[in-house]
N, C-alpha and C positions, 0 to 999 in steps of 0.2 A: 503494501500500499503505498503512495507518493504521499509526502507531507500534507501535502492539498486535501489527499482524502482521509486520514489519518484527523486531521483537523475539522474535517467536515461530520464524519463518523462520531465522534468524540462529542460533537456540539449536538448532533440528532439523539445520543445517548443521553447526553446531562438534561435535553428536554423534554424526553420522553419516560426520563428513570423514577418510577415512585418513591417514597422514601421509604419504604418497609425494602430491605434486602430480596432483590429478586436471584432465584436459583434455577438451575434446570432448564427444562424447555424453552422458559418465558424468559431467563435471563438469554439465552443463546436466539430469540427472538428479535430481541430487543438488538441484539449485536449484527445480525442478519440485514434487519430494517436500515440500520447505520450503515452499513455496507453498500445496499442497495441504492439510499439517498447519495453516497459519497459517488459512486459509480456514475448514477443518473449525471450529477452535476461533472463531472469530466466529460461523458458522452455530450452532452450540450453545449459544452464547450467547443468540442470537436467539430461535430456536427451541426449543431442546431435543435432547438425541438424537432420541428417534422423529419427531422434527418437520424433522429434517435429512435431505435424498437427496443420495445421490451423485451423481446426477442434477445438482443445483443447485451441489453444491459444486466438478465438473466444468467447468460454465458460467461460475463465476464466476473461474475460475483460468484457465478459456481452451482447454480441451481437451476429448475427448469423456468419455464413459462408461467407454468401451471402454481408454481410453489411460491413464484413472485406474487402473482393476483390473488395468494392466500393474505400476504402483507399488505397490497396495494389494490383497490378492486380494478384500477385502471391507471391508463396513463394521465390522464389528467389528475388523478389520485395521487399519484406519483409527483407531476410537479407540484401540485399543494403540498407536500412535504417536504420536498425541496426548498420551493420557496419559503416556506418556514423556519429554515433549516436556516435559511441565508439570511434570514430578516432578525434573527436570533446571535450572527455572528455579526452582523453589520451594525445591530443596536447597540452590541457590547462595545465595538471601536467608538461609535459615535458618541457614548457617554453622558446618556439622555439626563442625566442631573447635572451637568454644565450649564454655566449661567454666563450670559454678555460675552467678552470676545473669548473665555476660555474654547468656546465651543468651533470660533473659526480657526483658534491657534491650535487646536485639537485635530484640524486636517493633516498636520503635519505627521503626527502616528497613524492617521490612517491610510497615506500613501506610504510612510514604511511597512506599513504590514501590504497594502498591495504588491508592491515589489518583492515581498519574501512568500506571497501565494499569487502569483500569474496565473493559475489555473483558475482560482476561484475570478478573479477581475474579469478573466476571458468569458466565464459563463455569467455574468454578469451582464456585463459591454452585448453580448450575444442575445441574450435573453429581452433585455432592453428594447434592442432594435427588432427584432421580431414581433414584441408586440406591439409596436404603431400599426402591426395589422388590427384592424377592428374586430375579427375573428379571432384572436391568438387567445389559447388558455391565461394566458400571463397578463394577461392586458387589464383585467378585475385587480390583479396585485401591483403592477407597474404605475397606473394612474396614480391611485391615491399615496403609493410610495412616495413617488415627487413631490407630492401636493404637500404631503405631510413634512418630507424636507426643505421644503420651499416655506412653510411655516415656523419650522425649525430657526431655521437660519435668519428669517426676520423678527421673531420673538427675541432673538438674541442679541438682534442689534437695537431693539428698544430697550430692552434692560440694558445696554451699555450706553445707550444714551439718559436712561434715568439714572444710572450709577456716574454719569459726567466723565464717562471713558470714551465718548464722541459727542460731535455736536447732536443736537435734536433733530431728527427725521419723521415724517409720517410713517405710517406700515405698509402703504403704499410704493413709497422709496425705498424702505427696506426689504419689501419684499424684489423688488428689482434688483438690486445688490444681491440678494441670495439667489435668485436666477442666475446672475452672472456668475456667480460663485459655483454651481452646480454646472454648469455650462462648460466654463473652463475645466475643470476637475476631470469631467468626462472627453472633453476633447483632448487633454492631455495624456489621460489614462490611454486613449486610442493610439495617440502618435505614440507613446512608450513601449505599446504592443508592437507597434511596428518597427521602432528602433527601441531597442532596450539601453542603448548608449545616452540618450537622452534621458538628464538628471530629472524626473519626476517629482520627486520629493522639491529640490531647489525650486523648481519652478512655480510650485504651488506655493510654497513659504517666499516668494516673493513675489506672486500675485495674491497672497491675503495679507502680506507687509505694506505692498501697494494701496490697497482698497481700505485698509485702516487707517493709513496716516492722510490719505483723500477723505475720509470722514470727521477724523481728528481736526484737520484743519478747516473743514467746512466754518468752525465758530469763530473764525478770525476775520470773517468776510461779513 
């Protein structure tokens, strides 16, 4: 199992493990579910959702398609589990308890993590692009996910203004800044995937620093 798959499997296991100690077939079932989710992420990153079959995932895990369907009733059901696992990983990185400019500056750590987990980044970028199709099963996840991200980054700027870290700004202005950050990060991630020599972490650091400096200097005008 690759480092990416190991991390995903562990996250999936932690997300579903009950507080009591599981033994025997139950524990083995949880482990198998984690392996299936990890393999699905890798397959989607390589071939896209529509190019990935349950049969190929089952073969990679070493089980039959029928056995896979005992864990996930359908391909869409497996995708739902995969997206839940991604959400857990992403939320842990974003630090939902951060306030003000801490959230913006924390993107440094997010980018560092992405460079160490290229496969997961490919998975998300691939699925986000595919979800632009109205009938894609991931669309119901991706649309609110981006809306939530915009809200979080915009709210953090409003908090920063309240705390005197930056000049006052309206919610509409804060949402524009939030979308600009997300757009830059998505774009630089794609460029890094195409050119691994690109300093993705440094580029994001510079973008965040310039944005915050501009917002801080607004109060001088």
